[in-house]
Structures are given as structure tokens and as C-alpha cells.
C-alpha positions in Angstrom: 168.1 99.0 208.6 168.7 101.0 205.4 166.9 103.9 203.9 166.0 104.7 200.3 164.4 107.9 199.0 162.6 109.0 195.9 162.2 112.7 195.3 159.5 113.9 193.0 159.7 117.5 191.6 157.1 118.4 189.0 155.8 121.7 187.7 153.1 122.6 185.2 152.5 126.2 184.6 152.8 128.0 187.9 151.8 125.0 190.1 154.5 122.7 191.4 154.8 119.5 193.5 157.9 118.7 195.5 157.6 115.5 197.6 160.0 112.9 199.0 159.0 109.2 199.4 161.1 107.4 202.0 161.4 103.6 202.3 163.1 101.7 205.1 164.3 98.1 204.6 167.1 95.7 205.5 168.8 94.9 202.1 170.1 97.9 200.1 171.2 96.8 196.6 172.9 99.6 194.7 174.8 98.8 191.5 176.8 101.4 189.5 177.4 103.6 187.8 178.5 100.7 185.5 180.1 101.6 182.2 178.3 100.6 179.0 180.6 100.3 176.0 179.4 101.9 172.8 177.4 99.7 170.5 178.4 98.9 166.9 176.7 100.1 163.8 175.5 97.3 161.5 175.9 97.4 157.7 174.3 95.3 155.0 171.4 94.5 157.2 169.2 91.7 155.8 166.0 90.5 157.5 164.9 86.9 156.8 161.9 86.9 159.2 160.7 88.2 162.6 163.6 86.7 164.5 166.2 85.9 161.8 168.6 88.3 160.1 172.2 88.9 159.0 174.5 91.9 158.9 178.2 93.0 158.9 180.3 94.9 161.4 183.3 97.1 160.7 186.7 95.4 160.9 188.1 95.4 164.4 184.7 95.2 166.1 185.9 92.8 168.7 182.7 90.8 169.1 182.6 87.0 169.4 179.7 84.6 169.0 177.2 84.6 171.8 174.2 86.7 173.0 173.7 90.2 171.6 171.0 92.9 171.6 169.8 94.9 168.6 168.4 98.4 168.5 166.9 100.5 165.7 164.0 102.9 165.1 160.8 102.4 163.1 158.8 105.5 162.2 160.7 107.4 164.9 159.9 104.8 167.6 162.8 103.1 169.4 162.8 99.3 169.0 164.8 96.5 170.6 165.3 92.8 170.3 167.4 91.3 173.1 169.0 88.0 174.2 169.6 87.1 170.6 171.9 84.2 169.5 174.6 85.5 167.1 177.3 83.6 165.3 180.3 85.8 164.3 182.4 84.9 161.3 185.1 87.6 160.9 182.9 90.6 160.2 179.7 88.8 159.3 176.9 88.1 161.8 174.3 85.4 161.6 171.4 86.3 163.8 168.6 84.1 165.3 166.0 84.1 168.1 165.7 86.5 171.0 162.8 88.3 172.5 161.3 91.7 171.9 160.4 93.6 168.7 160.4 91.9 165.4 163.5 92.6 163.3 163.2 95.5 161.0 163.1 95.4 157.2 166.3 95.1 155.2 166.0 98.7 154.2 166.6 99.9 157.7 170.1 101.5 158.1 170.3 102.5 161.8 170.7 99.1 163.5 173.0 99.1 166.5 174.5 95.8 167.7 175.6 95.5 171.4 177.0 92.8 173.6 175.4 93.1 177.0 177.3 94.0 180.2 176.7 91.4 183.0 176.0 92.8 186.5 175.7 90.3 189.3 172.9 91.2 191.6 171.0 89.9 194.7 167.5 91.3 194.5 164.7 89.6 196.3 161.8 90.4 193.9 158.8 89.8 196.1 160.4 91.7 199.0 161.4 94.8 196.9 160.2 98.1 198.2 161.9 100.4 195.7 163.4 100.0 192.2 165.1 102.7 190.2 166.9 102.2 186.9 168.7 105.0 185.1 171.0 105.0 182.0 172.8 107.9 180.4 172.0 106.3 177.0 169.1 104.3 175.5 169.5 100.9 176.9 167.9 97.5 177.6 168.0 96.1 181.2 167.2 92.3 181.4 166.9 90.5 184.7 167.3 86.7 185.3 167.1 84.3 188.2 169.6 81.6 189.2 168.1 79.1 186.6 168.5 81.6 183.8 164.7 82.3 183.6 163.6 85.7 182.6 162.2 87.9 185.4 161.7 91.2 183.6 163.1 93.5 180.9 163.1 97.3 180.7 163.7 99.6 177.8 165.3 102.8 179.1 165.3 106.2 177.5 168.5 108.2 178.0 168.5 110.1 181.3 164.9 109.3 182.1 164.8 107.1 185.2 162.4 104.2 185.6 161.0 104.5 189.1 158.8 102.0 191.1 158.0 101.7 194.8 155.7 99.3 196.7 153.0 101.8 197.7 152.3 103.0 194.2 149.2 101.7 192.4 151.4 100.1 189.8 152.0 96.3 190.3 155.5 95.2 191.2 157.3 94.7 187.8 159.8 92.1 189.3 158.1 89.1 190.9 159.2 85.5 191.4 162.6 84.0 192.2 165.4 86.3 193.3 167.3 88.1 190.6 171.0 87.0 190.5 172.1 88.6 187.3 171.3 91.6 185.1 172.3 92.1 181.5 172.4 95.7 180.3 173.1 96.7 176.7 173.8 100.1 175.1 171.5 101.0 172.3 173.7 103.7 170.9 177.1 104.2 169.3 178.4 106.3 172.2 179.6 104.9 175.6 177.3 105.4 178.6 176.6 104.3 182.2 173.8 102.6 184.0 172.8 102.7 187.7 170.5 100.2 189.4 169.0 100.9 192.8 166.9 98.3 194.6 165.8 98.2 198.2 164.5 94.9 199.7 162.9 94.2 203.0 162.8 90.5 203.9 161.5 91.1 207.4 158.7 93.6 206.9 
């Protein structure tokens, strides 16, 4: 058996809470820290509609046609559209589809384009007792099953872990078929890292 712990330390004014939650299960699934290459700043951003756009990247960007994620801010709020189909022609990107927030207006100048990092996983969703996600940069974490179907997506704030365990009042965010792959993208122009901790118990 394996053990996982979550420590909660909170203080408001002169009153504090310091508690440790311990889970015991038979399948530890730790991944990371995994390096997240820096995203690329888009220029000449042009929105056609909610899921269609175009932009340019600086020479030497190194990206090829395929799936990419897009990050920007609207009225100070972080936004993300992920799993987007992108065709690259030298430095010009033709952008279509995806899931998440609608693409921003053509006037937006802070769009970051990122190719996701693939992390192979083996997480039994319905048997999960603990899930913790943490990135050193703003990031998107997107889980899929063996058929390529979406299981869940999480937007992470830099250095603010997402934490769930099975005795909280919050419903399990990952249910359904086992997760076999995770795609993580960096929403900033600086390199970062991501860590994924999952604890499954298939024989509770």
C-alpha cells in the first residue's frame, strides 16, 4: 500500500489551522516535475469568430502544424482555448476549433501560443482518492482516455496547487475511463514546470 498526504496550513488574523489529510491506496501515480517550454508571443492577431483566428510568430519559433493552446487576458482575467487545430506556414498560423474561452478581439496584443507537453499517465479516475496539480507558471492541464476522449481540463494559476481528495464535499473532477495521457501547456513566455500527483485505490 502507498500513502499520500495533503497538509493544510491557513491563518486569518491571529487564528490558524494546521491539519494533515492522509490517504492510503494501492496505486501511487506521481509525475514530474516536468519541464514546460516557454510559450511564444503572437503578433498580428486577427480574430475571425469564436473559434477561428490567425496570427504570426517570430522567425525561428520551431512550431509545426498540429494541436496548440492559446492564452491571453480579457479585462485582467486569464483566458485559455486549448486543443486547437493549427496550420503553420513559415511564421503564419491559421487557427481553428478547440475548446475553452472564445478567441479574443483582434485588438488584443498579449496572446501566447504553446504546443502542449504530453505526459503518459495511468490514472483510474473512479478509484482516485487524491489529485494534486501544481505548475510554476500559468498552465492548462488536459486529460484524455485511451480513445482520445476528454476527461477533464484544469486552468492552473502559477504556484497555486489544485487539490482534491475523496472525502471532501466536492465531486470527483475526473470520472469515467482511465486517463492514459495528459497534455500540459505553458501560458507564459517563460519556461516552467508542472507536477501531477494522483493516488488510486482499486481495491478499497
